[in-house]
N, C-alpha and C positions, 0 to 999 in steps of 0.2 A: 529332907532339907527343911530346916526350920526358918522362921522369918529373919532371925539375926544373920544367918549365913546367906540368905537371899540379899539382904541389904549390902553385904560385903562383896557380893558378886559384881564384878566390874561391868557386866552387860545387863544389869537389872532393868535399865530403861527399855529393854526389849521384851519384858515379861508379858505385857498385855498383847503385844504383836505376836509373840510366840503362841499364846493361847488362841488367838484368832487363826493362826496358821494350823494349829492342831485341830481346831473345829472344822476348818476348811479342807483339811486333808482328804476326808472321804468324798467330799464334793469334787475336788480336783481329780481324784482317782477314778470315780465312777461316772463323772459327767458325760463322757462320750459313749457310755454303754448303749449299744443299739437296742437293747431290750427295754430301755427306759425312754420316755418321750421328752424328758426335760431338754435334751440337746436340740430337739426340733422345735420346742416351744420356749426358747430362752428369752426372747423379747417380751412376750406377755408375762413371763415369770418375773423378769427384772422390773417391768413397769409396775406390776402389782406390788412388788417388794418396795420400790421407791415410793409408791402411793401410800403404803402403810407406814413406811419409815419416816416420812416427812413430819407428821404431827409429833412423833416421838422425838425426833431430832430437835424440833422447835421447843418442845417441852424441856428436853435435856439442856439446851442452851439457856432457857429462861431460869431454870432452877439452879444451874451452875453459876450463872451471873448473880443470882440472888444469894448465893452462898449456902444453899441447902446441902450441897455436896461439892466435892472437888475431885480432881484427878492428880495424883501424885506424879510430879515430874521425875521422881525416882524410878517409877515403873512404866512410864510412857515416854515415847520419843517427843522431841520438841516440836514436831510438825503439827500444826493446828489447822483445822478446817472449821469454819464458822465458830471459832474460839473453842473448839473441842479437840481433844487429841485425835489424830487420824485413826487410831485403833478403835476409839469409840464410834466413829462414823462407820468404819468397816464392820463393826459388830452388827449394826442395823442392816447390813447387806449380807454378810457371811452367814449369820445364824438363820435367817429366813430361807435363804437359798439352800443351805444344807438341810434344813427341815423339810423343804419340798422334796429334795432328793431322797431323804429317808422315807417319806410318805410314799413316793413312787416305787422305791425298792421293796418296801413291805407289801405294797399292792401287787407288784409283779410276782413275788414269791407266793402270796396267797392265791392268786389266779392260777399259778402253776400247780398247786396242790390239787 
């Protein structure tokens, strides 16, 4: 699919959300795996993620307001949180949590060897 055909796609505003869901899919699938400790340590993981995400979200708001970059309404939904597309805010939660899960999964399989 090229960029022109994506623009013609009537649901193009869900593109960024779809990408976040695809990134989150492994997390949602493996989250409750009893061999991994993330489901038992969800609160500390979320707290750490929010702590790290906060400066990046602030920076994201500042540089977006300054016009250094923008988010196309064509590929994002109209829902905004702190003047950012909801997908951008989700990015700062989904990617770190999925990364933690990948780290734990790799560690589990290396310990099993």
